[in-house]
N, CA, C and O atoms as a Tinker XYZ file with bonds, in Angstrom:
   340  protein
     1  N     58.136000  -61.273000   21.201000    73     2
     2  CA    57.683000  -61.907000   20.410000    64     1     3
     3  C     57.550000  -60.932000   18.756000    63     2     4     5
     4  O     57.269000  -61.337000   17.628000    81     3
     5  N     57.874000  -59.620000   19.238000    73     3     6
     6  CA    57.107000  -59.138000   17.990000    64     5     7
     7  C     58.752000  -58.835000   17.025000    63     6     8     9
     8  O     58.857000  -58.822000   15.799000    81     7
     9  N     59.698000  -58.652000   17.887000    73     7    10
    10  CA    60.998000  -58.946000   17.086000    64     9    11
    11  C     61.188000  -59.911000   16.472000    63    10    12    13
    12  O     61.448000  -59.786000   15.275000    81    11
    13  N     61.130000  -61.114000   17.022000    73    11    14
    14  CA    61.162000  -62.495000   16.280000    64    13    15
    15  C     59.902000  -62.443000   14.892000    63    14    16    17
    16  O     60.300000  -62.744000   13.767000    81    15
    17  N     58.982000  -62.198000   15.019000    73    15    18
    18  CA    58.192000  -61.988000   13.895000    64    17    19
    19  C     58.870000  -61.282000   13.025000    63    18    20    21
    20  O     58.744000  -61.653000   11.858000    81    19
    21  N     59.738000  -60.132000   13.279000    73    19    22
    22  CA    60.046000  -59.340000   12.322000    64    21    23
    23  C     60.668000  -59.674000   11.292000    63    22    24    25
    24  O     60.512000  -59.314000   10.125000    81    23
    25  N     61.819000  -60.807000   12.031000    73    23    26
    26  CA    63.105000  -61.620000   11.519000    64    25    27
    27  C     62.421000  -62.265000    9.638000    63    26    28    29
    28  O     63.134000  -62.461000    8.653000    81    27
    29  N     60.985000  -62.429000    9.724000    73    27    30
    30  CA    60.357000  -62.748000    8.348000    64    29    31
    31  C     60.107000  -64.278000    8.558000    63    30    32    33
    32  O     59.881000  -64.897000    7.519000    81    31
    33  N     60.109000  -65.097000    9.890000    73    31    34
    34  CA    59.472000  -66.510000   10.081000    64    33    35
    35  C     57.943000  -66.641000    9.694000    63    34    36    37
    36  O     57.063000  -65.816000    9.939000    81    35
    37  N     57.808000  -67.895000    9.014000    73    35    38
    38  CA    56.479000  -67.920000    8.741000    64    37    39
    39  C     55.764000  -67.759000    9.928000    63    38    40    41
    40  O     56.273000  -67.821000   11.046000    81    39
    41  N     54.250000  -67.493000    9.624000    73    39    42
    42  CA    53.095000  -67.721000   10.777000    64    41    43
    43  C     53.183000  -68.905000   11.404000    63    42    44    45
    44  O     53.300000  -68.881000   12.629000    81    43
    45  N     53.154000  -69.913000   10.854000    73    43    46
    46  CA    53.075000  -71.555000   11.587000    64    45    47
    47  C     54.093000  -71.555000   12.646000    63    46    48    49
    48  O     53.909000  -71.978000   13.788000    81    47
    49  N     55.267000  -71.010000   12.148000    73    47    50
    50  CA    56.644000  -71.281000   12.766000    64    49    51
    51  C     56.469000  -70.103000   14.352000    63    50    52    53
    52  O     56.874000  -70.323000   15.493000    81    51
    53  N     55.742000  -68.916000   13.829000    73    51    54
    54  CA    55.686000  -68.250000   15.345000    64    53    55
    55  C     54.853000  -68.929000   16.177000    63    54    56    57
    56  O     55.155000  -69.004000   17.368000    81    55
    57  N     53.374000  -69.687000   15.570000    73    55    58
    58  CA    52.761000  -70.375000   16.393000    64    57    59
    59  C     53.240000  -71.384000   17.007000    63    58    60    61
    60  O     52.515000  -71.815000   17.903000    81    59
    61  N     54.428000  -72.034000   16.803000    73    59    62
    62  CA    54.819000  -72.854000   17.253000    64    61    63
    63  C     55.832000  -72.338000   18.586000    63    62    64    65
    64  O     55.767000  -72.320000   19.816000    81    63
    65  N     56.438000  -72.086000   17.906000    73    63    66
    66  CA    57.233000  -71.194000   19.318000    64    65    67
    67  C     56.462000  -70.516000   20.496000    63    66    68    69
    68  O     56.808000  -70.701000   21.663000    81    67
    69  N     55.624000  -69.889000   20.222000    73    67    70
    70  CA    54.400000  -69.291000   20.751000    64    69    71
    71  C     53.785000  -70.074000   22.050000    63    70    72    73
    72  O     53.648000  -69.666000   23.203000    81    71
    73  N     53.383000  -71.648000   21.324000    73    71    74
    74  CA    53.248000  -73.048000   22.213000    64    73    75
    75  C     54.639000  -73.429000   23.118000    63    74    76    77
    76  O     54.608000  -73.898000   24.256000    81    75
    77  N     55.754000  -73.144000   22.411000    73    75    78
    78  CA    57.083000  -73.540000   23.266000    64    77    79
    79  C     57.506000  -72.509000   24.275000    63    78    80    81
    80  O     58.211000  -72.822000   25.234000    81    79
    81  N     57.063000  -71.230000   24.059000    73    79    82
    82  CA    57.412000  -70.362000   25.050000    64    81    83
    83  C     56.117000  -70.244000   26.556000    63    82    84    85
    84  O     56.241000  -69.838000   27.711000    81    83
    85  N     55.180000  -70.708000   25.930000    73    83    86
    86  CA    54.309000  -70.977000   26.746000    64    85    87
    87  C     54.601000  -72.005000   27.793000    63    86    88    89
    88  O     54.422000  -71.763000   28.987000    81    87
    89  N     55.136000  -73.368000   27.269000    73    87    90
    90  CA    55.668000  -74.679000   28.257000    64    89    91
    91  C     56.547000  -74.153000   29.363000    63    90    92    93
    92  O     56.455000  -74.340000   30.576000    81    91
    93  N     57.726000  -73.209000   28.426000    73    91    94
    94  CA    58.548000  -72.327000   29.182000    64    93    95
    95  C     58.222000  -71.557000   30.188000    63    94    96    97
    96  O     58.834000  -71.619000   31.254000    81    95
    97  N     57.489000  -70.955000   30.038000    73    95    98
    98  CA    56.758000  -69.912000   30.864000    64    97    99
    99  C     56.103000  -70.511000   32.068000    63    98   100   101
   100  O     56.187000  -70.005000   33.187000    81    99
   101  N     55.250000  -71.936000   31.715000    73    99   102
   102  CA    54.848000  -72.232000   32.713000    64   101   103
   103  C     55.567000  -72.671000   33.904000    63   102   104   105
   104  O     55.170000  -72.483000   35.054000    81   103
   105  N     57.099000  -73.517000   33.434000    73   103   106
   106  CA    57.819000  -73.739000   34.381000    64   105   107
   107  C     58.926000  -72.694000   35.081000    63   106   108   109
   108  O     59.355000  -72.763000   36.233000    81   107
   109  N     59.253000  -71.744000   34.091000    73   107   110
   110  CA    60.650000  -70.705000   34.341000    64   109   111
   111  C     59.465000  -69.223000   34.693000    63   110   112   113
   112  O     60.115000  -68.485000   35.434000    81   111
   113  N     58.692000  -68.870000   34.552000    73   111   114
   114  CA    58.218000  -67.725000   34.504000    64   113   115
   115  C     58.480000  -67.031000   36.077000    63   114   116   117
   116  O     58.536000  -65.816000   36.270000    81   115
   117  N     58.593000  -67.841000   36.899000    73   115   118
   118  CA    58.778000  -67.272000   38.461000    64   117   119
   119  C     60.391000  -67.065000   38.366000    63   118   120   121
   120  O     60.725000  -66.155000   39.125000    81   119
   121  N     61.263000  -67.514000   37.811000    73   119   122
   122  CA    62.578000  -67.588000   38.252000    64   121   123
   123  C     63.256000  -66.298000   37.404000    63   122   124   125
   124  O     62.923000  -66.289000   36.219000    81   123
   125  N     63.997000  -65.399000   37.749000    73   123   126
   126  CA    64.347000  -64.372000   36.825000    64   125   127
   127  C     65.434000  -65.114000   35.958000    63   126   128   129
   128  O     65.783000  -66.241000   36.310000    81   127
   129  N     65.988000  -64.525000   34.830000    73   127   130
   130  CA    66.621000  -65.319000   33.853000    64   129   131
   131  C     67.771000  -65.765000   34.601000    63   130   132   133
   132  O     67.976000  -66.968000   34.762000    81   131
   133  N     68.804000  -64.566000   35.236000    73   131   134
   134  CA    70.221000  -64.664000   35.664000    64   133   135
   135  C     70.305000  -65.760000   36.497000    63   134   136   137
   136  O     71.423000  -66.209000   36.751000    81   135
   137  N     69.064000  -66.400000   37.087000    73   135   138
   138  CA    69.219000  -67.557000   38.326000    64   137   139
   139  C     68.981000  -68.934000   37.514000    63   138   140   141
   140  O     68.950000  -70.049000   38.034000    81   139
   141  N     68.860000  -68.720000   36.489000    73   139   142
   142  CA    68.806000  -70.105000   35.764000    64   141   143
   143  C     70.166000  -70.799000   35.490000    63   142   144   145
   144  O     70.987000  -70.270000   34.740000    81   143
   145  N     70.388000  -71.932000   36.073000    73   143   146
   146  CA    71.554000  -72.322000   35.571000    64   145   147
   147  C     71.659000  -73.749000   34.980000    63   146   148   149
   148  O     70.717000  -74.298000   34.408000    81   147
   149  N     72.543000  -74.155000   35.111000    73   147   150
   150  CA    72.886000  -75.625000   33.952000    64   149   151
   151  C     71.596000  -76.540000   34.447000    63   150   152   153
   152  O     70.547000  -76.855000   33.885000    81   151
   153  N     72.148000  -76.824000   35.745000    73   151   154
   154  CA    70.691000  -77.775000   36.930000    64   153   155
   155  C     69.663000  -77.734000   36.726000    63   154   156   157
   156  O     68.976000  -78.665000   36.306000    81   155
   157  N     69.326000  -76.676000   36.969000    73   155   158
   158  CA    67.518000  -75.891000   36.919000    64   157   159
   159  C     67.119000  -76.131000   35.465000    63   158   160   161
   160  O     65.990000  -76.546000   35.205000    81   159
   161  N     67.813000  -75.937000   34.728000    73   159   162
   162  CA    67.770000  -76.238000   32.994000    64   161   163
   163  C     67.849000  -77.439000   32.996000    63   162   164   165
   164  O     67.025000  -77.999000   32.274000    81   163
   165  N     68.549000  -78.079000   33.550000    73   163   166
   166  CA    68.403000  -79.619000   32.863000    64   165   167
   167  C     67.303000  -80.735000   33.613000    63   166   168   169
   168  O     66.908000  -81.834000   33.225000    81   167
   169  N     66.996000  -79.942000   34.861000    73   167   170
   170  CA    65.686000  -80.760000   35.851000    64   169   171
   171  C     64.376000  -80.679000   34.542000    63   170   172   173
   172  O     63.870000  -81.645000   33.972000    81   171
   173  N     64.059000  -79.164000   34.320000    73   171   174
   174  CA    63.587000  -78.756000   33.419000    64   173   175
   175  C     63.697000  -80.057000   32.063000    63   174   176   177
   176  O     63.198000  -81.146000   32.348000    81   175
   177  N     64.085000  -79.963000   31.210000    73   175   178
   178  CA    64.047000  -80.878000   30.152000    64   177   179
   179  C     63.513000  -82.165000   31.006000    63   178   180   181
   180  O     62.391000  -82.662000   30.910000    81   179
   181  N     64.527000  -82.574000   31.826000    73   179   182
   182  CA    64.520000  -84.070000   31.947000    64   181   183
   183  C     63.158000  -84.422000   32.425000    63   182   184   185
   184  O     62.708000  -85.541000   32.179000    81   183
   185  N     62.183000  -83.174000   33.371000    73   183   186
   186  CA    60.831000  -82.953000   33.626000    64   185   187
   187  C     59.705000  -83.225000   32.300000    63   186   188   189
   188  O     58.689000  -83.915000   32.227000    81   187
   189  N     60.337000  -82.429000   31.417000    73   187   190
   190  CA    59.491000  -82.588000   30.013000    64   189   191
   191  C     59.576000  -83.741000   29.767000    63   190   192   193
   192  O     58.445000  -84.206000   29.908000    81   191
   193  N     60.471000  -84.740000   29.386000    73   191   194
   194  CA    60.287000  -86.163000   29.377000    64   193   195
   195  C     59.462000  -87.007000   29.476000    63   194   196   197
   196  O     59.463000  -88.097000   28.903000    81   195
   197  N     58.457000  -86.472000   30.419000    73   195   198
   198  CA    57.330000  -87.002000   31.055000    64   197   199
   199  C     56.284000  -86.891000   30.059000    63   198   200   201
   200  O     55.644000  -87.714000   29.404000    81   199
   201  N     56.303000  -85.611000   30.143000    73   199   202
   202  CA    54.538000  -85.224000   29.085000    64   201   203
   203  C     54.493000  -85.024000   27.307000    63   202   204   205
   204  O     53.646000  -85.064000   26.415000    81   203
   205  N     55.960000  -84.789000   27.444000    73   203   206
   206  CA    55.932000  -84.548000   25.858000    64   205   207
   207  C     56.893000  -85.085000   24.796000    63   206   208   209
   208  O     58.050000  -85.253000   25.183000    81   207
   209  N     56.594000  -85.401000   23.448000    73   207   210
   210  CA    57.673000  -85.966000   22.356000    64   209   211
   211  C     59.224000  -85.636000   22.539000    63   210   212   213
   212  O     59.610000  -84.542000   22.950000    81   211
   213  N     59.868000  -86.429000   22.280000    73   211   214
   214  CA    61.341000  -86.092000   22.028000    64   213   215
   215  C     61.169000  -84.441000   20.802000    63   214   216   217
   216  O     61.607000  -83.373000   21.229000    81   215
   217  N     60.525000  -84.504000   19.405000    73   215   218
   218  CA    60.850000  -83.622000   18.859000    64   217   219
   219  C     60.010000  -82.268000   19.533000    63   218   220   221
   220  O     60.532000  -81.158000   19.430000    81   219
   221  N     58.917000  -82.400000   20.105000    73   219   222
   222  CA    58.493000  -81.362000   21.038000    64   221   223
   223  C     59.798000  -80.755000   22.254000    63   222   224   225
   224  O     60.109000  -79.577000   22.431000    81   223
   225  N     60.132000  -81.458000   22.661000    73   223   226
   226  CA    61.505000  -80.963000   23.396000    64   225   227
   227  C     62.332000  -80.442000   22.948000    63   226   228   229
   228  O     62.808000  -79.508000   23.593000    81   227
   229  N     62.761000  -80.691000   21.977000    73   227   230
   230  CA    63.906000  -80.415000   20.922000    64   229   231
   231  C     63.559000  -78.751000   20.557000    63   230   232   233
   232  O     64.381000  -77.838000   20.471000    81   231
   233  N     62.151000  -78.685000   20.385000    73   231   234
   234  CA    61.530000  -77.193000   19.761000    64   233   235
   235  C     61.593000  -76.589000   21.323000    63   234   236   237
   236  O     62.315000  -75.593000   21.290000    81   235
   237  N     61.240000  -76.763000   22.292000    73   235   238
   238  CA    61.510000  -76.382000   23.213000    64   237   239
   239  C     62.928000  -75.701000   23.515000    63   238   240   241
   240  O     63.285000  -74.553000   23.782000    81   239
   241  N     63.415000  -76.628000   23.392000    73   239   242
   242  CA    65.079000  -76.311000   23.553000    64   241   243
   243  C     65.693000  -75.336000   23.320000    63   242   244   245
   244  O     66.368000  -74.634000   24.073000    81   243
   245  N     65.315000  -75.186000   21.429000    73   243   246
   246  CA    65.942000  -74.265000   20.751000    64   245   247
   247  C     64.983000  -73.090000   21.152000    63   246   248   249
   248  O     65.729000  -72.111000   21.176000    81   247
   249  N     63.998000  -72.769000   21.408000    73   247   250
   250  CA    63.385000  -71.485000   21.804000    64   249   251
   251  C     64.030000  -70.904000   23.105000    63   250   252   253
   252  O     64.266000  -69.709000   23.287000    81   251
   253  N     64.291000  -71.969000   24.026000    73   251   254
   254  CA    65.243000  -71.486000   25.332000    64   253   255
   255  C     66.323000  -70.804000   24.832000    63   254   256   257
   256  O     66.688000  -69.710000   25.263000    81   255
   257  N     66.799000  -71.350000   24.025000    73   255   258
   258  CA    68.039000  -70.967000   23.233000    64   257   259
   259  C     68.303000  -69.650000   22.764000    63   258   260   261
   260  O     69.288000  -68.937000   22.956000    81   259
   261  N     67.261000  -69.445000   22.115000    73   259   262
   262  CA    66.935000  -67.982000   21.271000    64   261   263
   263  C     66.794000  -67.027000   22.704000    63   262   264   265
   264  O     67.434000  -65.977000   22.729000    81   263
   265  N     66.118000  -67.329000   23.656000    73   263   266
   266  CA    66.185000  -66.264000   24.443000    64   265   267
   267  C     67.309000  -66.099000   24.923000    63   266   268   269
   268  O     67.872000  -65.005000   24.886000    81   267
   269  N     67.961000  -67.430000   25.594000    73   267   270
   270  CA    69.142000  -67.288000   26.052000    64   269   271
   271  C     70.200000  -66.484000   25.963000    63   270   272   273
   272  O     70.873000  -65.816000   26.748000    81   271
   273  N     70.181000  -66.844000   24.132000    73   271   274
   274  CA    71.013000  -65.603000   23.412000    64   273   275
   275  C     70.906000  -64.104000   23.005000    63   274   276   277
   276  O     71.732000  -63.236000   22.721000    81   275
   277  N     69.340000  -64.166000   23.109000    73   275   278
   278  CA    69.295000  -62.650000   23.698000    64   277   279
   279  C     69.331000  -61.873000   24.423000    63   278   280   281
   280  O     69.562000  -60.671000   24.288000    81   279
   281  N     68.978000  -62.797000   25.774000    73   279   282
   282  CA    69.444000  -62.197000   27.129000    64   281   283
   283  C     71.112000  -61.772000   27.134000    63   282   284   285
   284  O     71.589000  -60.788000   27.699000    81   283
   285  N     71.826000  -62.768000   26.368000    73   283   286
   286  CA    73.383000  -62.617000   26.771000    64   285   287
   287  C     73.218000  -61.326000   25.629000    63   286   288   289
   288  O     73.111000  -60.324000   26.335000    81   287
   289  N     73.157000  -60.951000   24.327000    73   287   290
   290  CA    73.183000  -59.939000   23.889000    64   289   291
   291  C     72.816000  -58.432000   24.242000    63   290   292   293
   292  O     73.492000  -57.450000   23.936000    81   291
   293  N     71.329000  -58.436000   25.113000    73   291   294
   294  CA    71.039000  -57.488000   25.732000    64   293   295
   295  C     71.668000  -57.153000   27.453000    63   294   296   297
   296  O     71.366000  -56.275000   28.261000    81   295
   297  N     72.581000  -58.222000   27.512000    73   295   298
   298  CA    73.426000  -57.755000   28.884000    64   297   299
   299  C     72.440000  -58.313000   30.066000    63   298   300   301
   300  O     72.858000  -57.992000   31.179000    81   299
   301  N     71.221000  -59.078000   30.084000    73   299   302
   302  CA    70.412000  -59.498000   31.170000    64   301   303
   303  C     71.628000  -60.712000   31.661000    63   302   304   305
   304  O     71.646000  -60.921000   32.874000    81   303
   305  N     72.572000  -61.467000   30.862000    73   303   306
   306  CA    72.779000  -62.528000   31.817000    64   305   307
   307  C     74.708000  -62.672000   30.820000    63   306   308   309
   308  O     75.072000  -62.251000   29.722000    81   307
   309  N     75.082000  -63.071000   31.378000    73   307   310
   310  CA    76.569000  -63.580000   31.220000    64   309   311
   311  C     76.904000  -64.900000   30.709000    63   310   312   313
   312  O     76.751000  -65.862000   31.462000    81   311
   313  N     77.360000  -65.078000   29.481000    73   311   314
   314  CA    77.981000  -66.019000   28.867000    64   313   315
   315  C     78.335000  -67.147000   29.819000    63   314   316   317
   316  O     78.382000  -66.743000   30.981000    81   315
   317  N     78.595000  -68.431000   29.679000    73   315   318
   318  CA    79.128000  -69.268000   30.378000    64   317   319
   319  C     80.807000  -69.418000   29.251000    63   318   320   321
   320  O     80.683000  -69.225000   28.041000    81   319
   321  N     81.588000  -69.607000   29.576000    73   319   322
   322  CA    82.785000  -70.485000   28.610000    64   321   323
   323  C     83.123000  -71.336000   29.633000    63   322   324   325
   324  O     83.241000  -71.071000   30.830000    81   323
   325  N     83.331000  -72.830000   28.815000    73   323   326
   326  CA    83.510000  -73.891000   29.527000    64   325   327
   327  C     84.817000  -74.008000   29.012000    63   326   328   329
   328  O     84.931000  -74.029000   27.787000    81   327
   329  N     85.942000  -74.096000   29.800000    73   327   330
   330  CA    87.115000  -74.572000   29.717000    64   329   331
   331  C     87.526000  -75.926000   29.636000    63   330   332   333
   332  O     87.172000  -76.675000   30.546000    81   331
   333  N     88.232000  -76.384000   28.675000    73   331   334
   334  CA    88.018000  -78.104000   28.472000    64   333   335
   335  C     89.508000  -78.308000   28.786000    63   334   336   337
   336  O     90.406000  -77.579000   28.366000    81   335
   337  N     89.684000  -79.513000   29.666000    73   335   338
   338  CA    91.287000  -80.061000   29.635000    64   337   339
   339  C     91.680000  -80.784000   28.807000    63   338   340
   340  O     92.852000  -81.159000   28.821000    81   339
């Protein structure tokens, strides 16, 4: 989170991201990031629909995207390339 804070985001944004990160940690903390695939992630998003508003889920998804992009940048996971026919 320290790296994110240094990007110059507002304190209120940091506070929201921390809450979203806590939700993600609640469901995914035990799984190594490399083991989280589309199916696991989609099930999580669907499960969140029972307890959270749509805008909250969108925020959680945005936070997850930040985490996955960072993991790709530091070579913890490989990007998935979709081939469309």
